[in-house]
Residue, then its C-alpha position, 0 to 999 in steps of 0.5 A: m542478548s536475548e530476542k527481547a531484549s534487542p530491539i533490532k530484528s535479524t529481518g533488518m526491522i527496528k522494534i519500536s514498540e510492541k506492536v509497531y515496526i520499521s524497516i532499517f531501509s525505511l529509515v535509509s530509504s526516508i534520509l535519501f529521499v529527504s536529502s534529494q527531494g527537500l524537507v518540505s517536499s517530503l514532509m508532503f509526501a509523509s502527510a499522504i502517507v499519514i492520511h492514506e493509512l489514517s484512514h485504515l486505522f479509523f475504519l479498522y477500529r470503527f468495525n472492532a478489528k484488532t490490529e496486531k502488527i504495524t510494519i513501516y516500509p520505504f513510503g508505506i505502511d503495513i497493518c496487520a489486522d484481524t479481520s477474521r470477525i467482520s464481512y467483507k463489505k466491512e474489510l472492503i471499505i477498510t482497503l478502500a478508505g486510504s485511496v479513497a481519503n487521498i483523492l478527496s484530499a487532493l480534491f479538497a486541496i484543488i480548491i484551496l490551490r484555485k484561490t491560493p496558488s503555492p507549489n507546495l500544496l500542488f506538490f501535495i495535491i500529486c503525491n495523493l493523487f499518486l499514493g491513491i491511484l497508485n494503492l488501486i492497482p489490483l496488484p497483490c499486497f496493493d489495496g486494489g489486488k485485495a478490493v478485488r479478492l475481498i468482492l470475488y470472495d464475497n460473491l463467489e464459492i471460495d474455491r473458485a474465489f480463490y481461483a478467480a482472485r489469483f487469475c485477476n492479480m496475475l493478469s494485472s501483474a502481467a500488464v504492469l509489466f508489459a507496460c513497466f517494460f514498454l516506459i523503461c524502453f521508450s522513455r527516460f530512466n524513471i526508478s520509481v517505474i524499475m521498482l514498480s517492474v520489480y514488483a510486479c515480477v516479484s508478485l507473479f512469482y508469489l502468485c504462481t508459488t502460493k496456496r489457498s490459505r484458509h483465511k477467508s480472504a486469502p490469498 
């Protein structure tokens, strides 16, 4: 069977449409999350993700940036778009739109919660704040890390911006790794902290081995 005819890629991706893919691990993680947290809590978390990603897509469309590929990962979506023809400032707006939307949604829900107490609404607020703030951490592939790179590329010469951005990302990765190690040693077992520490380790390795790309906002 040809690759075009098969929906399952060798990389563990399932093709939903020409531009949309979902990892098999995402399906398994989603099933485990629903079974452990319940359907309502899962929907609250999923709605926070949808708010985050739709905000990115809205400003991509608003600034005429062509979306090339959307990949659904566990509790997150990677949007690959051609932003080479838009300014750094507009790309920065696109990058921060998701976190801003999550924080605004949480603030709006807090107003409602004060009038109508609800545990589900409280969980929705926590999910939005968690997703919004987490993405602002300046780690590579996080919105915060990309925002730092865009600001530097907009204000410095390209080579200086590249090395300054890589140093900032390495520093933040090391700081997150140290914080996670401290939490693991002096608190109860937390799978989220462990996953974040693993990601920080991978980020440090990536930053130490990557070379400068020709793309305007690389790495």
